[in-house]
N, C-alpha and C positions, 0 to 999 in steps of 0.2 A: 504494500500500500504506500509506504514512504517513497519507494523508487518511482511508482506511478505518479505520485503527487509532485515529486521533484521534476520529473521530465515534463509533466503537464504545465508546470509553472514556467519552465524554460521555453516551451513551445508558445505559451501565451505572450511572453515579453520579447522573445527573440525575433530578429528581423526575418521576414519570409522572402523566398525567392520571387514570389509573385505578389506585387503590391495589392492586387485585388482581394487577397485573403485578409490583409490588414484592414482594408476598407470595409469589407463585409462584417468583420469582427467589430470594428468601431461602430458600424450602423446597428449591430445587434446590441452592443453595450448601451448605445444611446437610446434605443427603443425600450430596453428594460429599465434604464434610469428614468425615462419619462413616465413609464407606467408606475414605477415605484414612487416617484415624486407625486403623481396624481393620486395614488392610493393613500399615502400618509396625509396629504393635504385635505382630501375629501373626508377621510375618517375624522380628522381633527376638527373640520368645520361642523360635522354632525355632532361631535362631542360638545362643541361650543354652543350649538343650538339647544342641545339637551340641557346643558348647564343654565343657559339663559331662561329656558322655560321653567326650570325648577326654581329659579330665583323669583320669577314672576308669581308663581303660585305660593311661594313662601310668605308673601304679604297677606295672604288670605287663608291658606290652609295651615293647619297645625302640624307640629312635628309628628305626632301620633294621634290617631283618631280611633276611638273605641265605639263600635256600633253593634247592635244585636244581629245575630245570624238569622233568626226567624222573627218576622214582624217588623214594625217600624219604630216601636218605642220600647223603653225599659224604665224601670223605677229607679229613681236616683237615690232612694233610701235603702237599696239593696246592700247587704253586708259586704259583698265582694267589691262593690263600687266604693264603699267607705274605706275598705282596706287599701284599694289603689290610691285613693286620695292621701292616705297617710304615709305613702312610700317616700323615702328620703330623696330619691332622685327626681321626684315630680316637683317642678318649680311652680307651675300654674296649672290649675284644673278648671275647665270651663264647660258648662252644660249648654247644649244647643238643641233647638227643635226646628225641624224643617217641614214645611207643608205647602202644597200648591194652593194658591189663592186667586181670586178674581180681584184685580186692582182697577179702581174706577176714579177718574178725575173729570168732572163735568161730563161731556159726552164721550170721552175716550175710555175704552175698556181694554184690559190686557191680562192674559193669564201670566202669573209670575210665581216665583218661589219665595215664600216668606221664611226667613231664617231668624228665629228668636234666639238671642244671645243674652247671657247674664252679665253682671257688672265686671267680671274679670276678663271678658273677651278682648278688650283693648290691650291687656297685658300679654295675652297669648299670641295674638297676631299683630303685625305691624300695620294696623288698620289706618292709623293717622297719616302714614306716609303715602297712602293712595287716595286720600280725601282731597277733593277740589271744591272751591267755593269760598264764601266769606263767613260761614258760620263755624260751629264747633261740633265735635263728636258728642252727641247726646241722644238718648233713646227714650227718656221719660223724665218727667218732673212732677211736682205736685198738681200741676194744672192739666197736662195732657200727655199723650204718647206721640213719639216721633218715629219717622221712618227714613232710612237713608237708601236711596236707589242707586243702582248701577247706571253708568253714564248713558248707555244705549237704551235702557228701559226708561230713563228720564226723557230721552228724545221721543220715544214712542208715545209716552203719555202727554208730551207737549205741555209740561207743567212748569218748567224752569226750576232753578235751584231753590227759589224762595216763593212758592205759590201762595197766593192770598188765601185761597180755599183749601181745606184739607183733602187728602186722598182717602178713599174708603176701601177697606179690605173686606172681602166676602169669603167665608169659609163654609162649606156645606155642613149642616147639622148631621151628626152621626146617629142621633137618637130618634130620628123621625124620617118618614118617607117624603118624597117630593110632593109639595102642594101645588097641583096644577092650576088651581083657582088663583092663588096668590103665591107665586114662586118665591117672593122675597122672604116669606116666613120660613122657608127651608134653609136659610143661610143665617149664620151669625155674622155680624158686621161690626166694624169699629173704625172711627176716623183716626187718621194719623197726619201730623203736620211735618213739615220739613225743617230740620235745624239749620238749613242754609248751606248744606254740603251734600255731595254725592261722591261715589267712589269710582275709581277706574283701575281695574286689574290688568287691562289689555288682554283679557281672555273672554271670548264670546260667551262661554258658559255662565260666567258671573255678570259681566257687564250688561248682557241682554235680558237676564231673567231674575236677578236677585234683588230683594229689598230686605234690609236689616231692621228688625224691631226688637223690643225688649222681650226677654224670655217670659215674663209674666203676661204680656199681651198675647203672645203666641199660645201659651197654655190656656188662657181665657177663651180665645177663639176656637181652639181645637178641642177643648174640654179634657185636656190631658194634664190634670193636676198631679204634681210630683213626678211627672214623666219627662223624658228627654229622648231625642232620636240619636244623639251622639254625645260622647264625652271627649272633649278635645284637650290634649295635653302638651305642655311645654316642659322639656327636660332641663335639669340643671346643667351648667357648663361642664363639658368633658364626659358626659354620659353617652355611651355607645347606643345607637339605635337598636341593633340586634340584641344586645344584652337586655335592654329595657323591654323589648317585645317578648323575650323569653320569660322574664320575671312576671310581666303582666299576664301572659298566657297561663302560667302556673297558678295564678290567683283567679282569673276569670273563667278558665275552662273553655269548653267548646261552644258555649252559648253566645260568645262574643268573638268578633273578629277585630284584630288590631292592625291598622293600616298606617304605613308611613306615607310620606308625601308622594312617592312614586306610585304606590298602590292606590292612593286616593285619585290619581289622575292616570290610571293604567292605560286607558284608551289612547290618550295623547302620546304617552311615552312609547307605547307599542308601535304607533305609526312612525315615530322617529327612528326606533330601532329597526323596523322593517325597511325603511328607506335607506338606512345606513347599510344594511345587509345586502339589499339589491344593488346598491352602488358598488359595494365590495365585489359582488359576483361579476358585474359588467366589467369592472377594471381588471379583475383577475383573468377574465377571458381575453382582454386586450393584451395582458401580460403573457398569456399563453401563446398568442399569435406572434408576439415579439420574440419569444423563446424559440419558436420554430425557425426563425431566421438564422439561428445559430447552426442549424443542421447543415445548411449550404456552406457555411464557413468551415465546419468540421470536415465535411466531405472533401473539400478542396485541400484542407490541411492533411488529411489522410493520404490523398493521392500524392502530395508533395513529400510526405514522410514515409511512404510505403517501404522504401529501402531500409530506413531506420527500423521500422517495425520487423522486417524480415531479419535484420541483423540481430535485434534483441532476442528474437525467437531462437536464432542459431546459437546465441550465447546462453541459452537455458531459460529465458523468460517464457512463462506460460501464456496461453491465449488470453486468460483472464487479466494478466498484467498489462498486455497490449491494449486490451479493451478498456481497462480502467484509465489509461493515459488519456484517451480521447474523450471519454465520458467526463473525467475530472476537468479536462480543459474546457469543456462546455459549461460545467458547473462554475468554474472560476470566472468565465466570461459573465455568467448570470450574476454571480455575487459581486463582481466589480461594478456592473451596472446598478445592482440593487443598493450597494453602499453609496455610490455616487448620487443616485436618485434620492435615497433616504437622507443623506447629508444635506443636499440642497433643499429637500422638503422641510426638514427640521428647522433650518435657517429661515426659510420663508414663513413657516408657522410662527416662529418666535418673533420675527419682525412684524408680522400682522398683529400678534398679540400685544406687543408693546408700542408699536407705531401706528397701527391701523392704516395700512397702505391701501387696502381695497375697501371702497365704500359700497354700501347697499344701494344708495341712491341719493337724492337730494336730502340735505340735512332736515330733520324734523318729520320726514314722511314715514319713518319706521321707528320701532321701539328703540333700536340702537342704530347708530350711524355707520358702523363698520361691521364686516362679517365677523361674528364671534368664533373663536377657535380655542381648542383645549387639547394640548398635546399629551398623550398618554404613552407610558412605556409599553403597556400591553399591545397597543397598536403597532409600535415599531417592531416588536417581536412577531406579531401576526404577519406583517408585511414580509419580514425576512423568511419566516417559515413558508409563506406562500410562494415566494420566489424559488426557494430550494425545492419545494414539492413540484411546482410547475416545471422547473428545469429538468428534474429527473423524468417526469412524464414525457416531455418533448424530446429529451436527448437520449433516453434509454435505447431506442433502436440503433443508435450509432455504434454500440458495441457489436451488434450482429454484423453490421457493414464492415467494421474493422477486421473481424475474424475472416470474412470472405476475402478481403483484400490481401491479407497475409497468406491465406491458403492459396489464392490465385498466384501470388508472387512466387510461391514455391513450385 
């Protein structure tokens, strides 16, 4: 193996009798380098978008969310819930209740999702960082109840940030059938005023559908006293998510599910992962085509070095040794291209990360002005392993051709 590798390296860097071999080898290296460059840059961009999306949801979603496996609600005075609240690594615990409602303002009506939150919700989520308007975060006082709408829901209702008239929430009564004579009697209703602010998460799910109200009002409208649809948790600094989930699972059992931020938005992150995987497959296919260019270079090299191969066999080298020389030469060409492409890709990603060379478009039209990137060691390893695997797949037939040339020379 050492002899084969030594001779393969000499063949790679030694001057050839025919310049066309050097040219084809250089083209092969350039093709693999370009494919490797594209792979690491594309994977890093998808990592960047993945990180960006997670930061957007972090302003609204909790670190961990506990919800019942069966049904929509659970009792907040459950002994297991009380045990969770007393854990040392729980910094903030907030109960929330979500329900679909009919939202009305003057002649405008819209189906929305009412999210009732308790007084500790603003400590759990960085809600104040996503509020817009001239008012303050407030959901109730001694006089009335308040509601904070998502920016797109606000536009649909055409009520403005500080409407003069209140909005009305309607929730179907669960203890009676629909009254066809007077349908209004089949709903519980409550007016809510605006505190002069609205929120913007930059995610359609929340901005288009959600209205924040107090937990007491949500319980009053839904008739779920002492119930909640979720318990949202903020962990103390330095607490591992996986460790916390294991501890919570041991206390809560199988009747509750514990979701981290990625699981809370599983559909969104699955799409990002799927797009990343599909891009990886397409670029790997291009890499495979680039590796096939090596075959023509190796065949010409074998024809030029046929006498050397015959001499090596006469000196006692086996067919496997001669075969390995040309296979390893092809692998070295692939690795040279991969290392060159990866090096250039890593430099490009780091420059984009720190200097923002490539813009998404006109400033202010997107959430961020520059393509987000995030370089991961795992992606570098994946690209290298992909190049090695694809090289062996495309170059493996060269060994059979080498044996035929040596046999023919004899």
